[in-house]
N, C-alpha and C positions, 0 to 999 in steps of 0.2 A: 651550414644550416640548410641551404637550399637542397642539398642532396638528401638530408634527413627528412625534410618536409615532403619529398616525393615518395618516400617509402613507407610512411606511417599511414595505416588505415584508420586507427582509432587512437585517441589520446585524451588525457585528463586536461581540462581547460583551466579550472581553478577550484579552490576550496576556501570557503568563507565561514566566519562565525556569524550566523544569521540572527540569533536571538540570545537573550540572557538566560533562557531556559530551553528545554528540549523542543525541537522542531516537530510539530504534529501534522503539518500538511504543507504541500508545495505544488505549484503548477506553473507551466510555461505558457507564454502567449503564443498561440498557434499561428497567428497571422504573420508576425515578424520573426518569431523564434529568438527574439532578443530581449524579451521582458520576462522576469521571474517574480512570482509572488510567493512569500513564505508565511505560514501561520505557526504560532508557537503556543506553548503552554503559558507564556507570559501574557496571553490574550491580545497580542498585537498581530497586525498584518504588515509585513515589510515588503516594499517594492524595490526591485533591483534591476539594473541593466546587466545582462549576461556578460561575463568576463570583465566586469568592473567591480572593484573591491568595496565601494562605499554604497550604503543604502540611499536610494533616491528619496523615498518617502516612507514614513511610519504611520500607520492608521490605527487609531485607538477607538474604543467604545464598547467592545465586547467585555463582559465580566467573567467569561469562562473560556477555557482553551479553544482555539480555533481549529475545527475539525476538517473543514473543507473550503476550498477557494476556487474561483473561476473568473477568467477574463471574459469581457464581451468580445464580439468578433472584431470590433474596431480598436480594441485594447484601450479605450478611453474610460471604461468603467470596470470595476472589480466588485464581486460579491463574495462574502465570507459567511459561513455558517458555524455556529458554536455548539458546544455540548449542551447548552440550555435549550436549543431548538430555535434560537432567533437568527435572523439574517440581517446583514447590513450591506448596503450598496453605496460605494463611494464613486464620485466623479473625479477621476485622476487629473483630468485637464484643468478643472476648476479647483482641485485640491480641497474638496469638502465632502461631507457626508450627504448622500442623496436621499436614501430611504432606510428606515428601520422596519423590518417585517417580522411579525410574531404570529404564531399559530401552531407550530409543531410542538409535540409533547415530549420529544426525546431528541437525541443527538442528530445533527444534520450530517448525512453520510455522502450526499451527492448533490451537485449543482450544475446547471447549464443555462447559458443565455440563448434566447431565440435568435436565429441568424439575422432576422430583419425587423421584427416588431420589438416593442418595449416590454418584453416578458422575460421572466426568470422561472425556471422549474427547479424544485427542490425535492429531494428524497430523504427520508428520515428513518431512524430505527423504529419509529412508531408505525412503520409499514406504509405510510401514506405518501403520495406524490401530490404536491401543490403547485399550481401555476399562478404566478403573481404578476399583476399589472403594476409596473414600477411607477407609471404616471399617476395612477389613482391610489397607490399605496394600499393595495389590498389583494387578497386571494380571490381569483375569479373562478377557479375550478379545482376540485380535488378528485384525484384518480385513485380508486381503491380496488385492490385485488391481490396484491402481494401479501404473503403471510409472515415475512421476515424483513429485515432491514434492506432498504433499497440502496445498493452500492454504487450504481452508475446511472446517469441520465445522459441522453444524447438526442438533440434535435436532428431531423433529416436536413440535407442541404437545401431543400426547397421550403423548409419550415412548416410542413403540413403534418408531419408525424413526430412522435416522441417515443424513443426506445428506452426501456428501463430494465436494469439487471438487478437481481436480488440474491440474498443469501438462501432463498428458498429453491435455488437451482433453476429458476425460470427466467425467461426474457419475455417481456410483454411489449407489444407495439400498439400505441394509442393514436387515434385520429383526433387531432385537435379541433377540427371543425365540428365533428359529430359528438365529441366528448365521450367516446367509448373505446373499448379495446377492439383492435382489429383482429389480432391473433396472438397466440402464446406458443413459445418454443420451449420444449421440455427435455431436450436430449442430454443436457449436461447432468452430471451425477453429483455435483458439489456446487458450492456458492459460485455465482457468476460475478466476476469482479469488474469487468470492463466491456463496453460495446462501442462500436465505431461504424458509421455509415461509409460506404464507398463514395468517393468524391463525385462520381458521375452516374454510375449504374445503380439499379435497384438491388443493392446487395448490402448485407449487414454482417459484420464480424463480431465474434464474442470470445472472451477469454475467461477461463474458470479456474477454480482451485482444484478441479479434477485433472489439471495439467494438460488440457486440450484447448485448441482454438478451433471454433466451428464457424462455417460460413453459411448464410441463409439467403435463399432467393426470395425477394420481396414481391415478386409477381405470383409465383406459385406457392409461396409460404412453405417452403420445404428446405431441408438441409442439403447443401450441395458439396460440402467438404468438411473434413475433420482432420486436424493434425494430431500426431501422437508422439512428437519428438521432444516436448517440453519436459524438463527435469524438476520443475518447481511450479507452484501456482502462477498463473498468468495474470499480471496486474497492469501491464502497459502494452497497448498495440497502436499502430498508426498505419494508414494506407499511404503509399507513395502518392504525391500530388497528382500524377497522371493516372493513378489507379492500376499500374502494371503489377504491383506486388503488395504484400502486407508485411510490416515489420513488427517483431515481437521483442520487447525488452525482457530477456530472461535473466536468470541469476548469472552475473558476470559474463554475459554474451548477448549479441544481437542476432536474431534469426530472421531469415528472409523467406517468406512462403509464397507459393503460387497455388492456383486452384484449377480444377477441371483440366487435368487430373491434379490431385493433391501432390505437392512436392515441396521440398526445402531446397532453395537455390544456394544458400550460403549460411555459414555460422561464423560470426566475427567475434573473437574474444574482446571483451571490454571489462575493465576492472571496476565497474560501477556498483557491484553488489546487487541489492534489490532496487532496481531503478523505479522511480515514482512517476515520472512523466516523460513524454517524448514530444519533440517538435522538429519540423523539417524546414530548412531555409537554405537557399544557395546551394542546393544539392549536398547539404550536410545535415546529418541527424544529430540533434542535441538531446542529451538525456541528463536528468538530474536525480540525485539521491541524497538522503540525509542520514546523519549519525549523531545522536544526541543534539548538541547545539549547532553542529556544522552542516553545511550544504555543499555538495560537490557537483560540478558540471563536467560533462564529457562530450566529445565530438567524434562522430564516425563519418569519414569521407565516403559518401555514397557513390562517387565515381569509381571507387576501388572495390565496390561490393557487387556480387553477381545478382542480377535481377531476372535472369532467364537463362536458358541453355540446359546443360546437363545437371542432373540431380547429384548433389554431393552428400546429402544425408536425407533420408526420408522414407518414402513409402513405395517408390518404384524401384524394383530390385536390379533391373538391368542398367547398363550404362549408355543406353541409346539417347542421343540428344533429343530434347523436347522442343517443340515449336514455341516461339516467343509468344507472349500474350498478344491478343488482337490489338491493333492500333486504335487509339482513342477515336471514337466516332463509328467504329465498325462493330460494336458490341451487339449481340443478339438481344440484350436486355434493354428495357426502357431507360432513358436518362432522365434525371430530374429537370424540371422546368423552373428555372430561376427568373425572377423579374429582371428587366434590363437595368433598373436602378433601384436602390434602396430608399431613395428619397420619397417621403410621403407614402411609403408602403405600409399598409396596415393588414396584419394577418387576422383573419376571422377565426375566432376560437369560441368553443362552447363555454358559456359562463353560467355560474350558479344564479339562481333566482335571488331577488332582493332580500327575501326573508332568510335565505341560506347565508347571505353575506353578513347578516347581522347575528350570526350564531355566537354563542358564548365563548368560542375558541379564540377570540381576539382577531378574527379576520374581517376587520372593519374597512369600509371604503374611505371614510374620513379619518384623519389622524387623531389619535387620542392624546390627552395631556401627557400620559406616560411615555408615548412614543416621541412626542415633542421633546420631552426632557432627555430621552435617550439620544436624540439627534444632537441636542446641545452639548451633551457630554462626549460625543464622538468628535475626534479631531483628525486632521491630516497634516502631520508635521513634515515639512519639506527639509530633508537632511542634506541634500546636495543640489543647490540651486542651478549650478551649471548643467548637470545632466538633466535636471527637470526641464529646463528651458529647451534643451536640445531635443528631448524625446516628446514631451507633452507641449506641443506648440500652441499658440493662441488659435482661436477659431478662425481668425481672419487669414491665417497662413494658407498658402495654396496646397502644400504637401503636409499631411497630418499623420501619416502612417509612421510609427516609430520603428526603428530609427531610419533616417533618410539614407537611401542607397547603401544599405548595409553590405559590407564585403564579407566573403568567407573567412572563417577563423583560420589563420595560418597554423600549420603543424609545427610543433616545437622540435628541437634537436632530439636525437635519440637519448633515452635514459635521463631526460630532464625531470627534476623533482619539483613539484609545486608545493611550497609551504602553505600552511593555513594563513589566510589573510584576516587578521582580526578587524572587526568593524569598530572603528574608533567612536562612532556615534553611539554605540551600545556600551554603556558604562558597566563593564563586567565587574562582579565582586572580586574575582581573582584574575587579574590580567595575565596574559601569556608572558613568559619570560622573554627577555630580549635575545638571549643567547641559547638557542637550542640547536642541536645537531639535526641535519635534514632527515636522518633515519628515524628520529623521534617523531617527526611530524608526518611522515609518509604513512598514513593510515588507510587501510582498505575501506572504501565507503560502505556504509551499512544503512539500509532504509527499512529495517525491520519494524514490526509493529511495536508500539510503546510498551516496554516491559513494566513489571511492578517495581516501583522505586528504582528507576533506571540508574544503576551504579556501574561505572566502567572503571577498570584500573587506570588511574590517572597517568598521563604522560609528562606531567609537570613535576619536577623533583621537589621535595619538601624544602622549606627555607633553611632548615638546619642541616641540610645535606649538600655538599659541594656539587656543582654541576659536573657532568661527565668530562673527564679530562682535566679538571681544575686541580686535582690533587693526585698525581700519578703514584705516589707512595702510599699504599694502603696501611691503615692503622690496625695492627693485629689485636691490640688491646680492646679497641672499640670497633668491631666490625659493623659495616653498614647494615641497618635493619632490613630484614626481608620484607617484600611487598605483601601486604595483607590480601587475602582472597576476598573478592567483592561479595556483597550480600546477595546480589542477583547476578547470575551469569547469563549474558545475552546469547540468543540463538546464533547470531552472526558476530564473529569476533576477529580482530586482526592479529591476535596472538593467543597461544594456548594458556589456559589458566593454571597457575602454580608453577610455571616454567619461565625462566628468563634467558634471553639469548646469550647474556654474558656468562651463564653457567657452562655453555658449550663452546666458548671461545677462549683462547689463551689470554691471560692478563696483559695489560698494556706494557710494552717494553720500557725498561728504564736501565739506568747504568748499573744498578745493583742486582738485577735479576736476569739470568740468561734466557734465551728464547727456548720454547718447548721443542723437543724433538718430535718425530712423527708418531712414535708409540704413545707418548704422553698426550698428544693432540687427539689421537684415536680413542684413548681411554676417556678423555673428557667428553667426546661426542657420544660414546656408548653409555655414559652414565645414566642409569635408570632404564636402559633399553630392555634388559631382561625382565624387570618388573612389569613394564608395559606389555611385553609379549605374554606374560602369564595372565594379565588382566584380559587381554584381547582373546587369548585362547579359551579362557573360562567362559567369556561371553559367547563365543562361537559355539562352544559345546552346549551351553544352555539353549541357544537358539535352535540347534539341531534337535534337541529333545522336544522342544515345543513344536517344531516343524514336523517331526515324525508323527506326533499325535494329531496335528492339524491335517496332515495328509490323509488320515483315516476318515476325515469328514466330521469328526466330533470337536466342534469349536469350543464347546463348554469345557470339555476335559482338558483341551490344550490351554485354555485360559486359566483353569484351576492349577495346572502344572506350572504355569508361569508365575502365578501368585505364590505357590509353594517355594519356588526358587528364591523368592524375596529379593528380586533385582528390579528396581523401577525402570531401568533402561529396557529390559525385556518387555515389561508392561507397555511402555511407550511405543515400542516397535509394533506390538500387536494392535494397540488402539489406533495407530495411524492407518493400519490396513482396514480395520472396521470402520473408521471414519470415512474412508474413501468409498466404502460399499455399505451404506446404511441398511440395506436389506438383510445383512448378516446379523443385525442386532435382534436378540430375543430377550424375553423377560428373564429367562434363566441366567443370562449373562450379567444382567443388572445387579443381581444379588451378590455376585462375586466381585464385580469390578467397582462398585460404588465406594467401598472403603479405600480402594487403591486410588480412585480419582481424588479423594480427600487429601491423600498424601501428595499427589501431583500438584494440586492447587496451592499447596503450601511449600512447594519445592523452590530452591534457589535458582533452578535452571529455567530460563525463559521458555525454552522449547517444551519442557515438561508442563508448564502452566498452560501454554497454548493448546497442547494436546488434551489436557484435562478439561479445559473449557469447551472445546469442540465436542468431546465425548459426552459431557454432562448436558450440553445443549441438545444433542441428538436424543439422549435418553428422555429428557423432559418433553421434547416435541412428540416423540413416538409413544411413550408409555405413561406419561402423567395422567392423561384422560382415562386410560384403562385402569390405572391404579385407583383414581378417584371413584370411578364407577363401581369397581369391585368392593371398595371399602364402604360405600354408601348404599349398596344394594341390600334388599331385604333377604333374610335367610331363606334358603331353598327348602322345599318340602321333600322329605326323604333323604337318602344318602347319595351324595354326588361327590365322589372322591376327587375327580379332576377339578371340579369347581373349588373344593376345599383346598387342594394343593395350590391352585392359582391364587386363592385368597391369602394363603400364608405367604406366598412370594410377594404379593402386592403389599402386605402388611410390613414385611421386612424391608422392602424398597422404600416404603413411606417413612419408616423410622430412620433409615440411612439418609434419605433426602432432607429430613428435618435437621439432622446433624450437619449436613453439608450447607444448609441455608445459613447457618451462623458464620461459616467460613466465607461464603459469598458476600454476606452482608458486611463483614469486616473489611473486604477489599473493594466494595462498590464505590467507596469514596476516592479511589485512586484516580489520577488524571491520565490522559492518553488512551490509546486503543485498548489496553488491558482493562482500564477502569470502565470503558464502554462495554467490554465483553461481560464483566462481572455485573454491571447494571442491567444488561439484557437478561442475564441469568436470574437476577433478582426479580425482574418482572415476570419471567416464566414461572418462578417458584412462589409467586404471590398466592396462587390458588391452594397452596399447602395448608393454609389456615382454614 
């Protein structure tokens, strides 16, 4: 075991059943790297110790799925935001609800605690950012400027600035003392999902759905670096504690970046799928991801990861060694000035006037009877008293940082399999069977956005079917029923749909059946291969046809040819390109593509629905005002053929959008991220009336 632990760079730490319904959000405590909070569609927030199977505490009070969670810097408080726009703050040490805050009109998308003061910032799908004073139980300031959902908020290490990232592809930097925007960064070409401040220098990193990570100098307010190596949208980034490099949690890998000049030091394979959050402790990086009701945690040994030296993948083409990053304290940039102690530290922030605080949005300084009732209905159920006492010590204790003197997680032996650990405190409607083979539980982690009616092929055998290996003699008269195809096929899956591994393997040996010879085994493996080759060849041919027309510069004709082919997979490929470059969208394209988007929104494939939602959102944002203006404009004097053609296109788009509105409305009641996307589309389409 000792030998194995010295050779592993990354490994899976554990997998737990975190909620009785799908997990909708999760976050790690950044100070200790040992606390995990999960939010579910069951409206609960569960607190866990990393690498322990039992829930420490379960927090109730929300009446809608929990969309976002964040720990305070001391990890003694946690705040959670729901789909309804409400926030709840719990005191973990006292195991009680601390505050209920209301005022947002849509889903909470982002949260962050101020590093020193008693403030919480929240960003919502209503495009507003609110700064809340936890002590006075009210909103003290509102920052307006974003035009779409605010996906990430981050306070600077000195607590004077707030960075916000939005679906509108911008990053805004706010001065808390002055209560106004300092600057805006607009180099990203798609939604910005995450921002992070350098721990020491005036430097900001951002990750976007345009598959780039950009770094910004906060003295000169200009971009100093941009990575191009990501293969999927960037959702998780973290600076090394000493600031020497930046980590990016990519799809099934960890990337290590340097800057000035831009380079990628290392790429570490990690089977975490779409990682949701990262934390660093004891020179180990912990990453967490979710799939349905399960949460998985992973560890990367940073001692075995390159943080400087030669570039192994990236933007400098030669193999010359690069100089290591400057030692801490020798940077040419300013460093943040932190107070020597946080005791009695009060951050000055710009606040609304008294009249603004009494606005009808519910941002009251004094608690209302409704909020008091909400507080009484909120509870903090301690599920594991032993871990609770160990981690959340009384205020009189000398050491209060959880956990005490944490040790690095040891690497497991090679090829060790971690079974799912069911949480006994969560009374599941369908408990996991006691006897499952390890291969049935070894699932690739998936942290994809919540699909419509999330249905996954179950790994639990039906009660009327014997467990694998229980009945070696097959019954030819009553063959085992084939597994039904799910209603919705997830974008990330641990197995192909419609295929079973047992179809490609020889049957279990028994006394009455001889072993397969090599020819029979090969014929089993090749079953269906020719059919799949025909399908892939046909798709490749169709893509070549569309590409040939696209190369001529006529996007409209290439899109029409794709529609004529009548293959939604080709439509999705083209739309994914158009979504990455919104400038390619023209009114001509809308008339052709809107009927196809209607098909995508009703598809059983999660990836098709995601692409359809993104395309429809871009169309509404770019063309709905134009369509409305043209349809309501007075008739022109004389003959204007161009104007008449544009009017006809707008009229056709308007009719198609009204048809689409019924589809969007029918799916707006769904829970999870897909439900949020459809509700956002519903808001954008409200002007169609």
